[in-house]
C-alpha positions, -999 to 999 in steps of 0.1 A, spaced: -766 -452 -12 -736 -444 11 -711 -458 -14 -726 -436 -42 -720 -405 -21 -686 -417 -11 -676 -422 -47 -690 -388 -56 -670 -373 -27 -639 -390 -39 -644 -378 -74 -649 -342 -63 -619 -344 -40 -597 -358 -68 -611 -331 -92 -605 -304 -66 -570 -319 -59 -562 -318 -96 -575 -283 -100 -555 -272 -69 -524 -290 -82 -528 -274 -116 -533 -240 -100 -503 -245 -78 -482 -255 -108 -495 -227 -129 -489 -200 -103 -455 -213 -94 -442 -218 -129 -451 -184 -141 -423 -159 -145 -396 -184 -137 -361 -173 -146 -348 -185 -180 -319 -209 -173 -306 -202 -209 -295 -168 -195 -267 -187 -178 -250 -190 -212 -234 -156 -206 -233 -159 -168 -203 -142 -152 -201 -147 -115 -185 -121 -92 -148 -127 -90 -120 -114 -68 -95 -89 -83 -60 -95 -70 -32 -70 -66 4 -83 -68 37 -69 -57 67 -66 -80 79 -102 -71 45 -117 -79 34 -122 -43 -1 -112 -34 -6 -78 -18 -43 -76 -14 -77 -85 -29 -108 -65 -38 -141 -85 -39 -177 -88 -29 -173 -125 -31 -138 -140 -30 -140 -161 -61 -116 -171 -89 -134 -188 -118 -118 -220 -132 -131 -240 -162 -140 -277 -157 -110 -289 -177 -86 -275 -150 -104 -293 -122 -90 -328 -115 -114 -358 -117 -109 -367 -81 -120 -332 -70 -152 -334 -91 -158 -370 -79 -154 -359 -42 -182 -334 -46 -204 -358 -66 -199 -386 -41 -210 -366 -10 -235 -341 -25 -253 -360 -54 -243 -396 -61 -267 -398 -91 -256 -365 -106 -245 -380 -139 -278 -400 -143 -305 -379 -128 -325 -353 -148 -317 -326 -123 -337 -341 -94 -333 -373 -74 -368 -388 -71 -359 -412 -42 -341 -385 -24 -371 -362 -27 -394 -389 -14 -372 -396 15 -370 -359 23 -407 -354 18 -415 -382 43 -392 -366 69 -406 -331 63 -442 -343 65 -437 -362 97 -419 -331 111 -444 -306 100 -417 -284 85 -388 -286 60 -359 -301 78 -344 -323 50 -336 -312 15 -327 -340 -8 -312 -314 -31 -291 -324 -61 -261 -304 -73 -284 -289 -100 -309 -279 -74 -282 -263 -52 -269 -243 -82 -304 -231 -90 -311 -221 -54 -278 -201 -53 -283 -184 -86 -321 -178 -89 -340 -183 -57 -342 -171 -21 -330 -192 8 -365 -195 23 -375 -230 34 -409 -236 19 -426 -262 -4 -433 -235 -29 -396 -225 -32 -387 -262 -33 -411 -268 -62 -396 -239 -82 -362 -253 -75 -371 -287 -89 -387 -273 -121 -357 -251 -128 -332 -279 -121 -349 -301 -147 -348 -273 -172 -312 -266 -164 -303 -302 -173 -323 -300 -205 -302 -270 -217 -267 -277 -204 -244 -308 -203 -235 -322 -169 -199 -309 -170 -211 -273 -176 -235 -276 -146 -208 -290 -124 -184 -262 -136 -209 -236 -126 -217 -253 -93 -180 -256 -83 -174 -220 -91 -205 -206 -74 -208 -224 -40 -197 -209 -7 -170 -230 9 -165 -210 41 -138 -186 54 -148 -160 28 -141 -183 -1 -166 -187 -30 -158 -215 -55 -133 -243 -55 -102 -223 -66 -106 -197 -39 -112 -224 -13 -80 -242 -25 -60 -210 -20 -76 -201 13 -72 -234 30 -41 -249 13 -24 -221 -5 -26 -241 -38 -45 -240 -71 -73 -265 -74 -53 -286 -99 -25 -289 -72 -48 -304 -45 -43 -341 -36 -72 -364 -29 -71 -359 8 -73 -321 5 -101 -324 -21 -121 -344 4 -117 -317 30 -131 -290 7 -159 -313 -7 -171 -317 28 -178 -280 33 -210 -271 12 -233 -288 37 -222 -265 66 -192 -244 58 -189 -228 92 -194 -261 111 -168 -279 92 -143 -250 87 -109 -267 94 -95 -236 109 -123 -232 134 -133 -269 139 -104 -292 130 -120 -322 146 -153 -317 128 -134 -311 95 -116 -345 99 -148 -363 105 -165 -347 75 -134 -354 53 -136 -390 63 -173 -392 54 -164 -378 19 -137 -404 15 -160 -432 25 -186 -420 -1 -158 -420 -27 -149 -456 -19 -185 -467 -20 -190 -450 -55 -157 -466 -67 -139 -433 -73 -110 -444 -50 -99 -476 -34 -99 -483 3 -61 -480 5 -61 -445 -7 -89 -436 18 -69 -452 46 -38 -431 37 -60 -400 40 -76 -412 73 -42 -413 89 -31 -379 78 -38 -347 97 -52 -317 78 -23 -294 71 -36 -259 63 -19 -229 49 -6 -207 76 -28 -176 79 -9 -144 73 -37 -119 73 -15 -88 74 6 -100 45 -21 -114 23 -45 -85 29 -26 -53 29 -49 -23 29 -28 8 30 -20 40 12 -4 21 -17 -32 -3 -23 -57 25 -20 -38 43 -48 -42 11 -68 -80 10 -60 -85 46 -71 -64 42 -103 -83 11 -114 -117 25 -105 -111 56 -126 -101 36 -157 -124 6 -155 -150 12 -129 -155 3 -93 -179 -25 -102 -152 -42 -124 -127 -40 -95 -149 -57 -70 -165 -82 -93 -144 -85 -124 -116 -110 -115 -87 -88 -127 -50 -93 -119 -32 -60 -112 6 -62 -111 23 -33 -93 58 -20 -87 56 -24 -49 84 -41 -29 61 -60 -5 87 -63 23 97 -27 21 61 -16 20 54 -36 52 86 -24 69 79 12 60 47 10 80 64 -2 111 94 21 108 72 51 104 49 41 133 78 36 157 96 68 148 65 90 149 54 76 182 89 84 197 90 118 181 56 127 195 69 119 230 100 140 224 80 171 214 51 164 238 14 167 236 8 194 208 -11 226 213 -41 224 189 -50 253 167 -85 265 168 -92 251 134 -78 217 143 -97 216 176 -130 223 158 -123 197 132 -115 170 158 -145 179 179 -167 175 148 -152 141 140 -157 131 176 -194 140 174 -198 120 142 -184 88 158 -211 62 163 -194 36 185 -216 7 195 -188 -18 199 -150 -12 199 -131 -30 171 -96 -41 179 -68 -19 163 -94 7 153 -85 43 160 -110 65 178 -112 101 191 -119 106 228 -124 137 249 -99 142 278 -116 141 312 -86 142 335 -48 140 336 -29 124 364 8 119 362 14 104 328 -21 90 323 -47 107 301 -83 97 312 -108 102 284 -144 94 274 -159 82 241 -196 87 245 -204 70 278 -173 48 277 -143 56 298 -107 47 292 -71 58 298 -38 59 279 -3 65 291 17 93 274 54 97 285 60 131 269 51 165 282 14 171 289 14 208 294 -9 214 264 -33 186 274 -64 197 292 -101 186 298 -122 187 267 -93 183 242 -98 155 217 -72 127 218 -65 99 193 -65 64 209 -63 29 195 -83 1 210 -62 -29 219 -89 -52 232 -100 -60 268 -108 -24 276 -72 -14 268 -61 16 247 -29 32 235 -21 68 226 -20 76 189 2 105 177 -11 137 161 21 140 141 20 128 106 45 117 79 48 108 43 73 85 26 80 77 -11 106 52 -23 113 50 -60 136 30 -82 154 58 -100 163 37 -130 127 31 -139 105 54 -119 88 24 -102 74 33 -68 87 5 -44 71 18 -12 48 46 -2 32 57 31 8 86 32 7 90 70 13 75 104 -14 49 99 -40 42 72 -65 32 99 -62 66 115 -65 87 83 -70 77 47 -56 110 35 -26 102 14 0 129 22 26 114 -1 6 125 -32 -22 147 -20 -6 170 6 14 201 -6 40 214 18 70 237 17 102 216 11 125 242 27 162 237 18 154 204 1 145 226 -29 180 242 -31 197 215 -52 174 226 -81 189 261 -79 224 248 -75 220 225 -106 208 255 -126 240 274 -114 263 246 -125 245 247 -159 255 283 -161 291 276 -155 295 276 -117 318 250 -101 319 236 -66 345 262 -57 328 292 -73 326 320 -47 293 335 -36 284 360 -8 270 346 24 258 380 36 222 392 43 205 410 14 173 431 16 149 422 -12 117 441 -18 86 419 -16 58 435 -36 32 411 -23 38 419 13 49 455 5 80 451 27 116 441 26 125 405 29 158 396 45 168 359 44 186 347 75 209 317 82 198 291 106 223 300 133 221 337 126 257 337 116 271 348 82 304 336 66 313 362 40 328 347 9 320 309 7 322 283 -20 292 268 -37 300 235 -20 301 251 15 269 270 9 250 238 0 265 214 25 260 238 54 226 249 39 235 286 41 203 306 32 218 340 25 244 325 1 218 305 -16 195 335 -22 225 355 -36 233 326 -59 196 324 -70 195 361 -78 227 356 -99 213 326 -118 179 341 -124 143 329 -121 137 314 -155 165 288 -155 155 275 -121 117 274 -127 121 258 -161 144 231 -146 120 225 -117 92 217 -141 114 194 -162 124 176 -130 88 167 -123 74 195 -102 38 201 -113 29 228 -88 27 263 -102 60 281 -93 58 318 -85 87 342 -93 97 351 -58 132 352 -42 121 329 -14 117 301 -39 153 290 -34 144 284 3 115 261 -7 86 285 -2 64 268 -27 41 239 -17 47 206 -34 40 169 -27 66 144 -15 61 125 -47 71 156 -67 102 160 -47 110 123 -51 108 127 -88 135 155 -86 159 134 -65 153 103 -86 166 122 -116 198 131 -97 201 94 -88 196 83 -124 224 103 -139 202 132 -149 175 111 -166 140 115 -152 118 85 -153 82 94 -145 71 77 -113 45 50 -117 30 21 -97 11 -1 -121 30 -25 -143 2 -43 -161 -34 -54 -157 -49 -87 -169 -86 -95 -174 -101 -128 -161 -91 -145 -193 -54 -135 -190 -55 -108 -217 -33 -79 -209 -55 -48 -211 -29 -23 -197 9 -24 -199 31 4 -185 54 20 -210 85 37 -195 86 75 -198 122 85 -193 140 115 -207 173 133 -200 167 165 -181 203 173 -168 234 167 -189 254 138 -174 285 158 -165 265 185 -147 244 159 -129 277 142 -117 287 175 -101 253 178 -84 255 143 -70 290 149 -57 276 180 -39 248 160 -24 273 133 -13 292 161 4 260 170 24 263 135 39 300 136 42 304 170 58 271 188 60 236 186 75 231 150 66 261 136 85 240 111 105 234 91 73 271 81 72 261 53 96 246 35 66 281 26 54 273 27 17 273 55 -8 243 79 -4 235 115 -12 208 138 -2 195 170 14 177 181 45 148 205 45 132 226 73 107 254 70 102 285 91 93 279 127 100 241 123 67 235 106 79 209 81 109 186 83 123 168 52 150 145 41 154 136 4 181 113 -7 192 83 -27 216 55 -34 222 41 -68 194 17 -61 167 37 -44 154 72 -39 135 80 -7 118 112 5 105 116 40 83 144 53 73 150 89 48 175 103 12 181 114 -18 183 90 -24 218 104 7 239 98 23 246 132 56 240 149 67 203 152 89 212 182 119 233 191 148 227 167 129 199 150 149 202 118 149 178 88 181 163 102 164 156 136 128 147 126 130 132 91 165 119 86 163 91 113 133 77 95 151 79 61 182 61 75 161 32 89 142 29 56 173 29 35 191 5 58 161 -19 55 158 -15 18 195 -23 12 198 -53 35 217 -81 18 222 -60 -13 255 -49 -27 254 -12 -32 278 3 -58 290 38 -58 277 64 -82 293 64 -117 303 98 -128 305 112 -163 339 105 -181 338 143 -188 343 149 -150 374 146 -129 385 147 -93 411 174 -86 430 180 -53 421 215 -43 432 239 -16 398 253 -6 414 283 11 431 296 -21 407 279 -45 438 265 -64 451 231 -72 471 216 -43 507 209 -50 510 184 -22 523 209 3 492 230 9 460 214 23 439 195 -2 405 180 -7 393 161 -38 367 181 -57 348 170 -88 350 192 -118 337 191 -154 369 188 -174 381 222 -184 366 240 -155 392 231 -129 416 258 -115 445 267 -138 471 274 -112 484 255 -81 487 269 -46 523 279 -53 512 301 -82 524 278 -109 503 274 -141 489 239 -144 497 222 -177 484 187 -168 458 185 -140 466 159 -113 436 137 -118 426 117 -87 407 85 -82 374 86 -63 377 78 -26 353 61 -3 337 88 18 314 65 37 334 53 66 313 60 97 330 82 122 316 75 156 330 108 169 308 127 144 276 108 148 258 136 167 269 163 143 250 178 114 218 185 132 217 221 122 197 226 90 193 259 71 158 272 68 
């Protein structure tokens, strides 16, 4: 009787078990993902940005991954992963029955999932389709999908997807990215020992990270090698060679490999506008730029050092009401839970003692030392500070700057900085800010004058002139920087000394239309008003616009439109964008030669004398606006054009007598010196239709060897027709060009005065 009930109980239990199993299978196999969708699977890949020399500038990604097909992955790399992760990979149907039973026994005895027994197919399924939860239900789904995966795809395709999908630590997804991150190589360049290191990572990427845990990485590598020997993939001698080798990793150069600055931000915006932000961070594109990586990096440090010293020289600035309100608003928006090293914050001044500024950020107190004048600093004023770690801070300047360096022969932007520090402010002043260029605009007017027949020794009046300003309904009288006037002066003297009154008189004689038309052709996009103050740079324009102007002078009068993207390749290597040069002659070659000679004279004998220290041929012009609000230097060699602007974001005085020669030119000199290191710089080649003539500048006649003389460049046929003795010239005494760029230590402090 008992046995009959027992049999009935067993039958019912089996029946209920089968029903329960069927129900479990039914519930957990409904709505499973279709593995056939992987046919068009495209994993998220890193997009890389390269400098002009092919070196990596930065990367944009959600997951740092570079997809490689299975045929580019060496057998020993594949075998290393198979040996340690799934020895029966090529034979199993997607699951390893004995492995599952082993894991099941361990899990049952533990009362929870502690062992996986996952095959490569199961790991791939878990990564692509399922959540990371540790449950029997998720494990069952994983097994079903792994079997289906092997029914649809060949083993090599599964292994290819797996090796490109898995996370291998240190921010690297996939075998190619891991090879680059750890060894600086492509996957096909790895040796067996290196392959074993990477193959050991999937189990616990953080624990076996060779950067963080070298000892653990060696032990795991050796375990992989042992598995490879046991599976017959390598012999014991090869394994022993690897056992005896240390793991030699690529030296980490975070600041070089991951440059995030104004230039790379321009690249990000350019690409996103054309192809979409999603494609940038997931698409795996290669973006080739015009940047000189070394100059880009050096520009950052040169700018930083100069602006910090300049802020000390001018002292703590007096904030405008608008500026104060803006900074206070930014301070209130800060949500600081934990300070990040090198991050810039805004604090509120609590106290000032000697050269120390004591401040608070929320409830956190700190102090910074500032060696300049602190007469404008007081309690409640916002102050920029950078966190250095260990409760230490440094003062961050309010002053800003912008730099653009262009190859004049092509228009390629080699370096660009939109401010003191990208961390402090993402606002790109090199392309977004519009400021008055001051006297740096004058060469456009002087070029138009030469086009109308003026020569370097043409005489103009350096006398104040009253001009009616209909907008202000008052007279406008331009004044020279020092308040002195020189009467009759040559065109050359007016530009080299940056005489405002003479330049305005020249502008009135040349006319508005020729100057405005030329300015547009030179690359100025800002709308230009017809006002007499235009010659003194009263319009607002960007540093990039001004760089386009001076690059045209540097390139013999041919303007090449500035650009920064050379080409873009998709993940398959197809070129989807290729830059096409946009160059056109704007200034006739002979006229441009005269203009370059004039700008060389600014360095030789005018407001840019400090630049003679460079020791190679350069030309350029200073620029300073009213009340020392903006300081500029724009100049060039035959190889590079560089424009530097210095000022505050809110228009106000930089400091007393902070001219372009004092505030901007020193930055320009250091940048040009760095850019031309170990490079032979040739002098400017002038048009064959121009000639140097020895001239007595007092009489504006050709020197006969007795009277004083200076070599002046003329367009042939425009030189003086008599010598200083009154004789008619039948054959002009043509002269060879002379080297003007010998640094005179006695003159190194001259040339600081700059016309407004």
